[in-house]
N, C-alpha and C positions, 0 to 999 in steps of 0.2 A: 434600516440598518438593524432593527430589532429582530426581524425575521431572519436575516443573515447571521446574526449572533446566535440565535436559538438553533438554527440549522447547523451552524459550525459546531456547537457543542454536541448535538445529536450525532453528527458524523464522527466526531472524536470518540464518543462512546460506542457507536456501532463498529467502527474500525478497530478500536482497541479490544472490544469484546471478541470480535472475529479473530483477531491475531492471537489473543489469549487461547481461544478454543483450538485453533490450528496447532499451536505449540503444545497445548495440553494433550491433544489426541496423538501427536507425534511422540510425546514422552510416554504415553501409555501403550501405544501399539508398535512402534518401531522395534523395541527390544524383543518383541515376540515374533517378528518376521523371521522366517527361516531362510535367510540369505547371508552371505558373508558379511562380517561386521563392517567392513569398509564400504560395501555397497549400500549399507544402511544410510550412510552419509548422503548418497545420491537421493534416496527417498526424502530425507530431511530437506535437502536443498530444493528439490522440485516442488515439494509440498509448501515449503515456506515461500518460494516464489509465487505459487498459485494463490496463496493467501494475500500476498502483496498485490497481486493483480486484481483480486476480488475487491480489496480495499480501494484501489485506484478507481475501479469501476463504480463504487459507491459515490465517490466524489464527482466523477464524470456525469453520472445520472443527476446528481444535485445541480451541477452547473447547467445541464440541459433543462431541467425543470425550472430553475430560477430565471434563466434567460428567456426561454421560449414560452413558459406558461405563467410566470409571475412577474415578468418584466422587471427583474431586480438587478439590472446591469446588463453589460454587453462585453464583447471582446474586440480588441483592436488588432491591428497588424495583419498577418496573413491568414486570418481566420476564415474558415469555410464552415457554414452551418450544417454540419453532419456529425454523427456520433463519433466518428473516427477522430475529428478535430478535438472534441471534448475529451476523449480518452487520451489523446496525445498530450493535450495541455495538462491534464490531471497527472499523468505520468511524469511529466516535466516538472510539475510543481512538487509532487510527492517525494521525488528523489532529489529535490533542491537543485536541479540542473539550471533552471531558469534561463533558457536560451534567449527569451525575449522576442522571438518572432510572433508570438501571440501574447497579448497581455490583457488583463481584466480591467474593466471599467465599472465604476459604481460600487455598490455593496458587495459585489463578487470579490472585490480586493481583499475584504476581511477573511472570506472563506479560504482564499488561496494562501494567505499568510498562515492561517491555522493549519491548513493541509500540509504545508511545508514543515512546520514544527512537528505535527503528528507523524508525518512520514519519516522524519529524521529519528524520532524516538523509536518508532517501530522497526526501522531498519537496524538501528543499534541493538535493539532487543533480539532480532534475528541473528545478528552477528554474534552476540554473546552465547545465545542458545547453540548455534552451529559450533562454536569453539568448545563448549562443554561436551557437545556430542562427539566431537573429534577426539577429545581426551578419553571418552568412554569407549568408542568403537575403533579407533584407529590404532592398530597394533603395528608398530614400525618393524617388527620382526616378521610379520606375515608376508608371504610372497604371493604375488598375483599369478 
């Protein structure tokens, strides 16, 4: 359980730092892009989505490593041992959907709980960032 705790903490730091950098780069460079202000919001949304996907991938790689290489748990339910299943489970956990068709066993349960909390915080951060960007770039008088 100690390895799972340490890895969970490292994943929180890695994903939070990644998210911070994505939003920082967007803040710095999106205002300079020479496109219509409302179109900048699409850049923000797609880049933020890409950041979330990268963060989900970090957790999926951790699940893969812990299960297949360190034997620190397993998955029950409709789990198939391929990377797509790890990615699916990680996205399901990160977004707090929790469908339950795949579920963790052993120390992996701790990491999934931390991932859900981390994902919830980072998604909220993205929502507030997008809201602020809309206030800045969205001119309701502008015609498309």
